[in-house]
N, C-alpha and C positions, 0 to 999 in steps of 0.2 A: 725296097729301095736302099735298106742299107749295104746289102750284098752288090748291087751296082756302084753304088758312091762309095769306093773304098777309101780309107784314109791315106793310103799311099798317094792318093791323087792331090794331096797336101801341098802346095806349091811354097816351099821354105828354102832358104839359101843354104840350111844345114842339111845336107843329104844324109849324113851320117847318122842322124837320129832313128828310133824306132817310133813310128806313128801308129796310136791305138784309136780306135773309135771309141768315145766315153758317154755317148748319149745316142738315142734314135735320132733319125734324120726326120725333120719336120719341115714343113712348108708353110708360109703364111703370105696371103693376097689380100688385096681390097676388092670389093665387088663394084661392078661397072667403071673400072679404070685399068689402063694398062701402065700406069705411070707405078713404078715401084719406089721412086725415092718419098722421103718423108720430110716433113717442115720440122719436126721435133723427132729425136731419137726415141725409138720402142725399146721397153725392157722385157725380157722373157726369161723364164727360169727354165733350165734344162735338168732333167733328174740322171744322175750317173747310172750307167747300166755294168760299170765295173768299178772295183776298187781303184782309188788315184794313188799313184806314186807320188810320196812326198818330194821326192828329187826331180819330178818331172815338170815340164812346163805345158798348162793346159790353156787352149786357145778357143775362142769363139769364132766360128768361120762359116762362110755361106758359099754355096755353090755358083761359080761363074764360067759359062761356056762348058769347058773341059776340066775345072781342076776347082779344088777347095781354096779360098783366099780369105783374109782377115780384113781387105780394106773396107772401112767403115763400120766395123765391129770390133768391140772392146770387152773385156771383160771386167764386171762391175765388182763381184764379190763370189766366193765358193766356199763351200765345207765339204765333208766327206760323202754326202750323198747329192747335193745340187750345186748347180751353178747360175748364175744370173749374168746374161747378156745384155748386153746394149747396141743397138744398129740403127744407122740413118736411113735404111731401106728396107724393104720385105725382099724375101727370097727363100731359098731352101737352107735352113741352118743345120749345125751339128758342133759337138764338141770334140777336139781331138787333142789327145796328150801326146807329147814328144818326150820322150827318154833316151838317154844314153844307153848304147848296147851293153848288155850286162857282161861284164868281164869275169864275172865270177860263175862257176858252174858248180853243181853238186860235187862235193869231194867225196868219191867212194870209200877212201880210207878214214875220212873225218865221220862218215855216216856209219861205218863199222865199228869205230871206236866208240861213237855215242852208243850204239845198240850194245856193245858189250858191257860198258861201263854201266848203264843204266839197268841192265839186266842182273849185273853182281850186287849193284844196289838194292835191287828188288828182293833178291834172294837173302840178303843180309836184314832187311826189314819184315821179312816173312819169318826168319830165325828168331829176331827179337820178339816178334809177336808170340810165336811158339814157346819161346821161354818165358815169358810172361803168363802165358796160360797155364804152362805146367807147374811153375813156381809160385802160383799166384798165393797159396796156402802157406808158403814158406817164407814170403817177403814180409817185413814189417811195415812196407810202405804203401800207400794208396797209389795204384799205378793207373787210375782211371785216365788222368790227363796224359801220361805217356803213351799209353795204349792206343788212345784216340788220335795222339800225334802220328803215330806210326801208321795207324789205318790211314789217316789223311794222306800222308806222303805216299803210302804204297798205291793207294788208288790214282793219285796225282802223276806219279812217275809211270804208273802202266798206263794210263790213258795218253800221256805225252808220248810214250815210247810207240803206241800203236798209231797214234794220230800221225807221228811223224814218218813211219814206216809206210804209212798208205795215204800220205799228205796228197798226191796226185789224184787218187780216187775221191778224196773227200773235198777238197777245192772246189770243184765244179758246184758242189752242194753248200751254198752260201749259209743256208739256214744251220745245217749239220754242223758247219765250221763254226758258226757264231755260238751254237750251243755249247760244243766241245770247248771253246775258249772261256766261256761263262763257268762251266763246271770245273775247270782247271782254276780259274780264278778263286772260286768258291774253296776248293781243296787247300791249295796253297795258303790261303788267309787262314783257314781254319788249323793248320799247321802252326802258324804263329799265333793263333789266339790260345791254343792249347799249352805252348810254351809260356804264354802270359800267365795262364791260369795257374800253372805249375809253379811259377815264381810267387805269385801271390799266396797260394797255400803253403809255399815255404816261409814266406813272411809271417804267416799266422803261426805256424809251427814255432818259429823263432821266438815269436812274443810271447808264446805260453810255455816254450821249451818242454812240450809234453809229445808223446808218441803222435806221429803224422796221422796215423790212420784213425786212433780215436778222435783226435780232435776234428778231422775233416768230416767225420760222420756227425760230430755236432753243428758244425758251421753249416756244411753244404753236403748233401747226399750225392752220389753218383749220377742220379736222374737230373739234379739240378745242374750239375756240372756239364752233363751232356748237352741240356737246352742251351746254356750258355756258349759252350764251346763251338755250337754249329749255328744258332739263331744270330749271332753278332755278324760273322760272315756273311750270312744269308741275307741279313739286312744291308750290308754293305754292296752286296752285287746287285739285290734288288734296287737301291737307289742310284746306282751306276745306270742300270739298265733304264730307269725312269729319266735321268738326266740326259743321257746321250744312247738311245737305243741302237745307233749303229756303230758302238764303239768295239764291239766283239766281232772275230772273224778276220784277222789280218791274214796275209800270204800263208804263215807259219799257224793259221788257227789259233792265234793268241790275241791279246789286247792290241788294238789299233794305237798308233802313236796320235792320230789325229785331235785337236783341241786338247792335248796333254791329258789325255784320257789315261795314260799310264799311271798317272798319280792316284787313280782309283785303287791301286794296288800297293804302289810304292808309298803313298801317303800313310795308309794304317800301317804297314810294315815297319816304316819309320818311326811312328808313334810307340809302336810295340816295344821295339828296340831301345828307344829312348826309356819309356816306363821301366823296362827290364833292368837297365842300367841304374835307374834311381832306386830301384827295389834292391839291387843288390848292394847298393852303396849304404842304404838305411840297415839292412840286413849285418853288413859288416860294422856300422857302428853300433847297433845294437848289441852285437855279439862282444864287444870290446869289454865292457864291466862285468859281463858274465863270464868271460873267460878269466877276469882277474879274480872272482869269488870262486868258481868251480875248478875241480881238477880237470885239467886238459885230457886226461883219461876218460872222463865222463863219457858213457856211450850217446847220449842224446848230443853232447857237445861234438863229438867224432862223427857221428851221423849228419849232423846240420853243417858242418864244415864241408864233408864230402859231397854232400848235395849242392852246396852254394858253387862249389867248384865245377860239378859235373853240369849244372844248369848254365853256368858261365860259358864253358865250352860249347854247350848245346846252342847258345844264343850266336856266338861264332860261326858254328857250323850252318846254321839255317840263315843267318843275316849276311856274312859275307860273300857268299857267292852272288847273291843278288846285286849288292853294292857293286862287285866287280863286274857284273853284267854291263854296267853302264859305260864299260871303259873298252869293252871288247871289239867295237867295229873298227876293222882295218887291222888288227893285230891277231895273227893266227895264234900266237903263244898265249895272249890273255883269254883267247876264245878256247882254246884247250883246257886252261886253268879252269875257267868257268864251268865247262863240261864236267871236268873231274871232279871238283868240289860239290856241283849241284848234284850230281848224279851219286855220289858216294855219302850222301847224308845218312842213309841208312846204315852204310857200314861203320860210320863213326858212331852212330847212336849204339849199334851192336856192341862196339868196343868199349864205350864208356859205360853202358848200364848192364852189361852182362858180362864182358870179359873181366872189366874191372870192378865187378860187384862180388865181394866175397860171397855173400850169400847163394848167389848164382853158381859161383865156381864150386862151393860145397856140393850144391845139388848136382852138378856136372860130374864131380867125383864120386858121388854115389851111384848114378847112373852107369858110369863107366865100370865101378867095381861090380856093381850087380850083372852088367853085361858079361864081364869077364868070368863071373862065378857061374851064371847061367852055361856058359859054353864049357 
């Protein structure tokens, strides 16, 4: 019946809209009577067969002779998965969504730019992980938070790139699209949680003014850090799924905007960024009397000040692109800026923790000399 009673038969004054069937076509009758009129309106719930467009108009319609009409039917309430209609008569019913024709088409230049930028970011994230792995014995710091932050970002950007390149093949499978959105939610949240863990460990090191590696081993081992770093985002995603199971799997296989579900990601990110700012403020306040007593050339002081600066830059690198993402709609310049900043997080992390790290630079020089000597 859905194939015969097409949404294009919807009788509306606005012929410029795109009409989409949003439910199965259902019929309702009363036994032993041919009268379809009712003394009281009847309510019935229709399940959506497609994702609703937040900018579209949803209508409860019934079939009258040769067309869909709304006379005697109106929409009571709706959400992302179901709509309640009320009608004063029985007939054949359906839900039809009216949307404006999309003026935006996929920009091949923007798609190419996205692929190139994300690929560059992935290369530098891989180089950062390789550097940490090779220089592990020579670094005085515990790199567990930083390594896991890079792993989370690497997997998130890789899945994002593959998803967007094969979006037309993935979209028909709503379950796969929702699963990918949930995995991306988990990985991006993990990156922020690892950033928070690193700030907390830095705070501990400032309070004790001892080497970070030795103190971290006394406070929390790397296994405990890994559990904390991945369990927290997993709990957030699990609670989000429990509260709103249909919140994943938008047209771009990301978090849906329905029922403010985006706050399941934005909320924790904002909390982490605020806590980081508070920690940095406390660290600076704590360092002031220490700086007055100790020589500013003290190794621990210099290392701590350097880490505070790098973590502050890291917070800006991870947080600002997502804040900017709220203002990109309708602005191509902001969209490109968001794309660049978000995709180059790996590049910035490589510059801050590898290129600007004296210990890493020394290892690079040793490798370069050894390569030249071997030749």
